[in-house]
C-alpha distance (Angstrom), angle and dihedral (degrees) to the residues before:
residue distance angle dihedral
M1 . . .
A2 3.80 . .
V3 3.78 121.0 .
Q4 3.82 113.9 -105.0
P5 3.80 128.5 -162.9
S6 3.83 108.7 -89.0
T7 3.73 145.1 143.5
T8 3.82 91.7 -114.5
S9 3.76 107.1 135.5
K10 3.77 107.1 -158.6
I11 3.74 119.2 127.6
T12 3.77 117.8 -166.0
V13 3.75 117.9 -157.7
F14 3.79 113.4 -159.8
T15 3.81 116.4 -158.6
V16 3.78 130.8 -170.4
G17 3.79 134.6 175.1
L18 3.77 122.7 -117.9
T19 3.82 90.9 -113.9
A20 3.83 88.8 70.4
A21 3.83 91.6 74.3
H22 3.82 114.8 113.1
V23 3.78 136.4 159.8
G24 3.80 92.7 -109.0
L25 3.83 88.4 73.6
L26 3.81 89.7 68.9
K27 3.81 89.9 77.7
V28 3.83 92.8 68.1
L29 3.81 95.0 51.6
D30 3.80 121.3 91.7
D31 3.84 123.8 -128.0
R32 3.81 94.3 -92.3
E33 3.79 92.3 51.8
R34 3.79 91.8 48.4
Q35 3.86 89.8 49.8
R36 3.78 90.1 50.2
L37 3.80 90.8 47.7
D38 3.81 90.6 50.9
S39 3.84 90.1 55.7
I40 3.84 94.1 54.9
V41 3.81 111.9 96.5
P42 3.81 111.1 -171.0
E43 3.79 108.4 76.1
A44 3.85 93.5 -138.3
D45 3.87 90.0 53.4
R46 3.82 89.0 49.2
A47 3.79 89.9 52.6
R48 3.82 92.2 47.9
F49 3.80 92.0 51.1
L50 3.80 93.3 44.7
L51 3.78 91.9 50.4
G52 3.81 93.9 44.6
A53 3.82 93.5 50.5
A54 3.80 94.6 42.8
L55 3.80 93.6 45.0
L56 3.79 92.2 48.9
R57 3.82 91.2 50.5
T58 3.83 93.1 43.9
V59 3.80 94.4 49.9
A60 3.83 93.2 42.6
G61 3.75 91.8 47.8
S62 3.77 91.7 51.5
M63 3.81 92.1 48.4
L64 3.84 93.4 44.4
D65 3.83 94.8 41.6
L66 3.81 91.9 -117.8
P67 3.80 134.2 122.0
A68 3.82 109.5 -96.2
D69 3.82 91.8 -116.7
A70 3.83 90.8 53.9
V71 3.85 94.4 59.3
T72 3.80 112.9 109.3
V73 3.80 111.7 -138.3
D74 3.76 120.6 -173.3
R75 3.82 115.3 -163.2
T76 3.80 97.7 171.7
C77 3.77 108.7 147.1
S78 3.84 111.8 -122.2
Q79 3.81 90.3 -146.6
C80 3.77 104.5 47.7
G81 3.81 106.5 8.3
R82 3.82 93.5 -122.2
W83 3.81 120.3 132.3
H84 3.81 99.8 -104.2
G85 3.81 103.8 86.0
R86 3.80 136.2 112.8
P87 3.84 109.7 -54.3
R88 3.80 114.0 -107.2
L89 3.81 128.8 -174.5
P90 3.83 104.7 -143.9
G91 3.79 116.0 -141.6
T92 3.83 94.4 18.6
V93 3.80 136.6 93.3
L94 3.78 91.7 -137.7
E95 3.84 114.1 115.8
M96 3.75 119.1 -161.4
S97 3.78 138.9 179.1
V98 3.83 130.4 -168.2
S99 3.79 131.6 -155.9
H100 3.79 136.2 167.6
S101 3.75 136.6 179.5
G102 3.72 137.0 151.8
A103 3.81 109.4 -19.3
V104 3.79 96.9 -18.1
V105 3.83 138.0 83.9
T106 3.83 120.4 -173.0
V107 3.77 136.5 -172.2
A108 3.80 122.5 -171.0
A109 3.82 119.1 -157.3
L110 3.80 125.7 -163.8
P111 3.86 112.8 -177.4
G112 3.77 118.9 -155.2
G113 3.79 98.5 34.3
G114 3.74 132.5 -82.7
R115 3.78 127.9 115.2
V116 3.75 128.9 -63.5
G117 3.77 134.1 172.1
V118 3.79 129.4 -179.6
D119 3.77 130.7 -168.8
V120 3.77 130.3 -177.4
E121 3.81 122.3 -176.6
R122 3.73 134.7 -178.7
I123 3.82 110.1 -127.4
G124 3.81 97.8 -146.3
D125 3.80 110.1 160.1
R126 3.79 96.0 -29.2
P127 3.82 120.5 109.2
V128 3.83 110.9 -91.6
R129 3.79 93.3 -127.3
E130 3.86 89.5 55.7
V131 3.84 91.4 51.7
V132 3.85 91.6 46.3
A133 3.83 90.1 51.2
W134 3.81 90.1 48.6
T135 3.83 93.4 50.9
I136 3.82 90.3 48.4
A137 3.82 91.2 50.7
E138 3.83 93.5 45.9
A139 3.80 94.0 46.0
R140 3.78 90.4 51.1
F141 3.80 91.9 47.4
K142 3.81 92.0 49.4
A143 3.81 89.3 50.0
G144 3.82 89.7 56.6
G145 3.78 98.3 -95.3
G146 3.80 124.6 -119.6
S147 3.75 129.9 100.6
G148 3.75 128.7 -44.5
L149 3.77 98.1 51.9
T150 3.81 121.7 137.7
L151 3.80 118.6 -148.3
H152 3.79 126.2 -145.3
R153 3.81 118.2 -165.7
L154 3.80 104.2 -157.6
P155 3.79 133.2 -162.9
P156 3.77 113.6 -84.4
P157 3.81 110.1 -89.1
A158 3.86 88.7 -148.0
P159 3.80 134.4 5.5
G160 3.76 112.6 -74.2
H161 3.82 96.8 20.0
V162 3.81 134.3 109.0
L163 3.84 123.4 -148.7
T164 3.83 126.7 -164.3
V165 3.82 133.2 171.7
A166 3.84 127.0 -164.1
T167 3.78 124.3 -165.3
D168 3.80 141.3 165.0
R169 3.80 89.0 -133.3
A170 3.79 101.8 97.4
G171 3.78 96.1 -166.6
A172 3.78 96.2 40.6
T173 3.80 119.4 139.4
V174 3.79 119.0 -147.7
E175 3.77 126.8 -144.9
V176 3.80 121.3 -170.5
V177 3.81 115.5 -150.0
D178 3.79 130.2 -173.1
A179 3.79 102.2 -127.0
T180 3.82 98.1 -171.3
T181 3.81 93.5 112.7
L182 3.85 91.6 52.3
L183 3.82 89.4 64.1
L184 3.76 101.2 41.9
P185 3.80 114.6 134.9
S186 3.79 113.2 -96.0
R187 3.74 115.7 -117.7
């Protein structure tokens, strides 16, 4: 079923652990995503990018009734024009945001338009309040900033992580879903 414009205010945050990365996910990425993946050196960063791009395409494809590899994702930066900006899905009213840190990758989906931003951060040896403040700032930034944003502090998707969503939908509900099964290798 394709996503239609609406006032429905349900944000779904899909989470997956870094161990879900596998080479089969390469088939859903487009050429630009594969080129960007090839330029990333640390293996953990490669796995995070691969999972984020594949999860975004898989979720969007499911919501738009398209195969994941048929989803058009535009990452053109509105500031510099390079291909590293917030992901947009041209021609749809599906808003999405991606974040990854430590052992977790997240994708937030808001059908029907509006603004959404998600941020996940690994705490590590930083003070928790500093990490929480960072996720709030990043989620707000990814949702386009400005006034009128509602914040949702969510349960940690993994030990030692913080997860925050920002949206312009004041009455939005948020559901967190483990997306590991969405990315299982096909047999």
